[in-house]
C-alpha positions as a Python dict, from the first residue, in 0.01 Angstrom:
ca = {
    (1, 'M'): (0, 0, 0),
    (2, 'W'): (150, 320, -82),
    (3, 'I'): (108, 592, 134),
    (4, 'R'): (89, 1006, 51),
    (5, 'S'): (157, 1199, 358),
    (6, 'Q'): (-42, 1427, 519),
    (7, 'D'): (135, 1728, 337),
    (8, 'K'): (130, 1590, 22),
    (9, 'K'): (504, 1565, 16),
    (10, 'N'): (576, 1170, 41),
    (11, 'L'): (433, 873, -121),
    (12, 'I'): (608, 605, 56),
    (13, 'K'): (579, 180, 55),
    (14, 'A'): (476, 111, 347),
    (15, 'E'): (647, -182, 539),
    (16, 'D'): (540, -36, 926),
    (17, 'I'): (320, 176, 991),
    (18, 'Y'): (264, 315, 1383),
    (19, 'T'): (142, 604, 1607),
    (20, 'C'): (300, 801, 1831),
    (21, 'Q'): (117, 990, 2071),
    (22, 'E'): (-52, 1227, 1810),
    (23, 'S'): (156, 1172, 1483),
    (24, 'V'): (174, 807, 1280),
    (25, 'Y'): (496, 703, 1124),
    (26, 'I'): (597, 491, 836),
    (27, 'A'): (934, 267, 921),
    (28, 'K'): (1102, 216, 587),
    (29, 'G'): (1332, -65, 724),
    (30, 'K'): (1468, -64, 1072),
    (31, 'A'): (1647, 238, 1160),
    (32, 'D'): (1454, 484, 899),
    (33, 'E'): (1114, 608, 940),
    (34, 'V'): (913, 936, 848),
    (35, 'K'): (631, 1094, 1017),
    (36, 'I'): (323, 1108, 758),
    (37, 'G'): (60, 1289, 980),
    (38, 'T'): (-3, 1480, 1257),
    (39, 'Y'): (-322, 1498, 1451),
    (40, 'L'): (-474, 1734, 1719),
    (41, 'T'): (-483, 1423, 1938),
    (42, 'E'): (-378, 1078, 2003),
    (43, 'E'): (-727, 958, 1925),
    (44, 'R'): (-727, 1103, 1635),
    (45, 'A'): (-409, 989, 1503),
    (46, 'L'): (-544, 628, 1627),
    (47, 'E'): (-851, 643, 1421),
    (48, 'A'): (-633, 742, 1101),
    (49, 'L'): (-416, 447, 1141),
    (50, 'D'): (-777, 183, 1169),
    (51, 'E'): (-854, 439, 890),
    (52, 'I'): (-552, 257, 677),
    (53, 'Q'): (-655, -86, 860),
    (54, 'K'): (-936, -53, 671),
    (55, 'T'): (-821, 23, 343),
    (56, 'L'): (-528, -257, 388),
    (57, 'T'): (-793, -537, 472),
    (58, 'E'): (-1043, -416, 197),
    (59, 'L'): (-705, -461, -18),
    (60, 'E'): (-630, -784, 94),
    (61, 'Y'): (-980, -952, 28),
    (62, 'Y'): (-1000, -800, -325),
    (63, 'K'): (-661, -972, -434),
    (64, 'F'): (-778, -1269, -270),
    (65, 'D'): (-1156, -1291, -388),
    (66, 'L'): (-1084, -1137, -764),
    (67, 'E'): (-770, -1332, -793),
    (68, 'Q'): (-625, -1051, -1031),
    (69, 'E'): (-354, -1118, -1270),
    (70, 'R'): (-141, -785, -1163),
    (71, 'P'): (-176, -668, -814),
    (72, 'K'): (-401, -407, -698),
    (73, 'I'): (-212, -63, -623),
    (74, 'I'): (-370, 69, -336),
    (75, 'V'): (-206, 455, -233),
    (76, 'Y'): (-391, 563, 131),
    (77, 'Q'): (-424, 983, 120),
    (78, 'M'): (-331, 1087, 478),
    (79, 'P'): (-659, 1262, 606),
    (80, 'K'): (-576, 1612, 664),
    (81, 'E'): (-754, 1643, 980),
}
């Protein structure tokens, strides 16, 4: 899955996605991480992570259900607020 950062300046292939307080991060390896969104509260950051999880779940369902010849590429845009 690809994720575009909240400020739209980064398009990153996600390996690990996590929150830390009010921010959402993508880890691009063991020591490399990029902040992709900052929200007013930690609760909102967790909601954004929930939205990413939902998108990933739908992606896996469609890949399995449709048995496409090529993988479906998803780009998730981080919410502004």
